[in-house]
C-alpha positions, 0 to 999 in steps of 0.5 A: 577715578574712572567710570568703572571704578565709580560703578564699583563703588557708588553701586557695586560691580555685582549690582551693574551685573544684576541691572544687565539681566534683568528682564524688564517689560515696558509698556508703552513707547510715548514721552516716559516709555521712550525717555526711560528705555534710553535712560535705563540703557545707558545706566546698564540695562540690557534685557528690555521688552518695550510693547506700543503700537503707535507709530511715531508723529510729529508732534511726539517729537517735543516731549519723546526721544525721536527727531522729525526725521523718524515721522511714520515709523513704528516706536518700538523699531526705532527704539531698538534702533536707539538701543543697539546704538547706545550699548549693543544690546537687542531691544525685544520690540514688540508692535501691538496692543495689549489687550485681554486676549493677548497680555498673558502672551506678553506679560512674563511672570519673571519681568518687572512691568513697567506700565507707562500707558497713557490710557486707563483701559491700559492701565486697569489691564496691566494692574489687574494682570499683575496683581492677578499672577503676583507680578511686579509692576511699576506704574508711572504716570503724569498730570499737569505739572504731577508725576508719579512712579507708585508700585502696583500694590499701593497703585490707584487706576486713574480716570482719563483726563479731559482734554489733550494729554500734557505729554503733547506739549514741549513745555511738559518735557520738564515733568517728564523727565522728572518721573523718568529719574524717578522711576529709574532710581526706584527700579535700581533701588529695588533690583538692590534691595527688594525694597519697593518706593512710591514717589510723587513729584510736583514742578510747580513747587519741584517738590518731590515726596516718597509715600509711606505704605 
C-alpha cells in the first residue's frame, strides 16, 4: 500500500485537504512549540503561524529541534526555513512578544491557537483573550514528568514552577515528545470531528489519561 492510499483509507483525502488549509497559530517555539510544528508539518499542515521572541541558545538543543550551528538565530526564522524544507509551505514567522497591547493583532479569531508558552503571564493572557473572543485554543504544558494538552474550556492556568524549567534538561525530551504526539492527535481529531479531547500523560508510569468534562 503506497502512502497516498494509506492516507485515503486511514484519514481520508478530504481530511488531509482540511489539515493543509486549517490555520493554526503556535504561541511559543521552544521545546513543545518547535517539535509540534515540525511534527504537524510532516503530517500535512501547511497554514501555520508561529510567534516567539527568543533566539536559539546552546542549552535549547537537548529538548528542541535546533542544531548547535543555529545558536544565536531567531527561533521563528529557523523554523520558517525548516518547514519549507519539510513540505515546501511558507510558515508565517513572527518574532515578537505577545502582550496585552498587541494580542488582538496577532491572535486571529479564525485560527486554532496552540499555547506552548513557558510562563504563566503569557498563558493567562492567551487564555483570557481566547475565552473572551470564543477562539479555539489548546494549551500544552509540562511539569516534571507530567504533561497536559487541554482545551481552553477546561484549562486552569498554572503558577510558574520554582527552580529550573524541566525543558532545560535533555532527558525531558521524552515527556516533551509525548505531549507533542498527544497534541497532534487532539488537533487532527478536532479538525476531523469537531470534538475536543483533553489528555494528561505521566512519564514514570507511562500512563495516558483522557480527562472527562
